C-alpha positions as CSV (number, residue, x, y, z in Angstrom):
1,M,42.5,23.0,22.5
2,L,44.4,25.2,20.2
3,D,43.9,24.9,17.1
4,P,47.2,25.9,15.2
5,C,45.5,27.2,11.5
6,R,43.9,29.6,14.0
7,V,47.3,31.2,16.1
8,F,47.0,33.7,13.5
9,F,43.8,34.9,12.7
10,K,41.4,36.5,13.9
11,A,37.8,34.9,15.2
12,G,35.3,35.6,13.0
13,E,37.6,36.0,9.5
14,P,37.4,32.9,6.7
15,E,39.0,29.5,6.8
16,P,42.7,29.4,6.1
17,P,42.9,28.3,2.1
18,M,44.7,25.4,2.8
19,K,42.5,23.6,5.9
20,R,39.4,23.8,3.3
21,T,41.4,22.1,0.8
22,I,43.2,19.4,2.8
23,S,38.9,18.6,4.6
24,L,37.5,18.7,0.6
25,L,40.4,16.0,0.3
26,A,39.6,13.8,3.3
27,L,35.4,14.0,2.1
28,A,36.3,13.5,-2.1
29,C,38.5,10.2,-0.5
30,L,36.6,9.3,1.8
31,L,33.4,9.4,-0.5
32,W,35.3,8.0,-3.4
33,T,36.8,4.6,-0.7
34,T,33.2,3.7,0.6
35,G,31.0,5.1,-2.3
36,C,32.0,3.5,-5.8
37,S,32.8,0.3,-4.6
38,E,29.9,-2.3,-6.3
39,P,27.5,-4.5,-3.8
40,P,28.1,-7.7,-3.3
41,P,26.3,-9.8,-5.5
42,P,23.2,-11.5,-4.2
43,P,23.2,-14.5,-2.1
44,S,22.8,-18.5,-3.7
45,S,19.7,-18.9,-2.1
46,T,18.4,-15.3,-3.6
47,I,19.2,-16.3,-6.9
48,Q,18.0,-19.9,-7.5
49,S,14.6,-18.7,-5.4
50,L,14.9,-15.7,-8.2
51,D,15.5,-18.9,-10.4
52,R,12.2,-20.6,-9.1
53,A,10.6,-18.1,-9.6
54,T,11.4,-18.1,-13.1
55,I,10.3,-21.6,-13.8
56,T,7.1,-21.4,-12.1
57,S,5.5,-17.9,-14.3
58,V,7.2,-19.1,-17.6
59,E,4.9,-23.2,-16.5
60,L,1.8,-21.1,-15.7
61,A,2.7,-19.0,-19.6
62,L,2.5,-22.5,-20.9
63,K,-0.1,-23.2,-19.7
64,Q,-2.6,-20.9,-20.2
65,D,-1.8,-22.0,-24.4
66,A,-4.3,-24.7,-25.3
67,E,-1.6,-27.0,-27.6
68,L,0.9,-25.8,-25.1
69,A,-1.1,-26.9,-21.8
70,S,-1.3,-31.0,-22.7
71,A,2.6,-31.0,-24.5
72,G,4.5,-31.1,-20.8
73,I,7.1,-29.7,-21.9
74,V,10.1,-29.5,-18.6
75,V,11.0,-26.4,-17.7
76,T,14.6,-25.3,-16.0
77,A,16.3,-21.4,-15.2
78,R,19.2,-20.2,-14.3
79,N,20.3,-16.7,-13.9
80,K,17.1,-15.5,-16.5
81,S,17.9,-18.7,-19.2
82,V,15.7,-20.9,-19.8
83,V,15.9,-24.2,-21.4
84,L,12.9,-26.0,-22.2
85,K,12.3,-29.4,-22.9
86,G,10.0,-32.3,-24.3
87,S,8.9,-33.1,-27.4
88,V,5.4,-31.0,-29.5
89,A,4.2,-32.4,-32.8
90,S,4.7,-29.4,-34.9
91,E,8.0,-27.0,-35.2
92,A,5.1,-24.4,-35.0
93,T,4.0,-25.1,-31.3
94,R,7.8,-25.5,-30.7
95,Q,8.2,-22.2,-31.7
96,K,5.4,-20.8,-29.6
97,A,7.0,-21.8,-26.7
98,T,9.8,-20.5,-27.1
99,E,7.6,-17.2,-27.5
100,I,5.5,-17.3,-24.6
101,A,9.0,-18.2,-22.4
102,R,10.6,-15.2,-23.6
103,K,7.9,-12.4,-23.2
104,V,7.9,-13.8,-19.6
105,H,9.4,-11.3,-17.2
106,G,13.1,-12.2,-16.0
107,V,13.5,-14.7,-18.7
108,E,16.9,-13.3,-20.9
109,E,16.8,-16.4,-23.4
110,V,15.9,-19.1,-23.9
111,A,17.5,-22.7,-25.3
112,N,14.4,-24.7,-27.2
113,E,15.6,-28.4,-26.6
114,I,12.0,-29.1,-27.2
115,E,11.6,-32.1,-30.2
116,V,9.4,-32.3,-33.1
117,K,7.6,-36.0,-33.2
118,P,4.5,-36.0,-34.8
């Protein structure tokens, strides 16, 4: 096929600047429209499995503490936020539960709804 850009140029000469510019612009547009888009959000089943893993990790961490192991604290999680519910004998124990939950990998926020019942 005859290349219209090569009609006026001899073999071995560099490509005409206009052809090179158009090629670079086309490549830039292609990369801009496809390479810069955000990835799709993870499926809800993935988020739910991460929430279950977070709940299990927090429950295990709380059970490693002697005071909290028998407290029966209920842990729920959603999108890296954890909610603690139940009752303990002192405010210090309540605060300890918050600190332990915050240290668990993947936990960004802890809502402590544990009641103190001496």
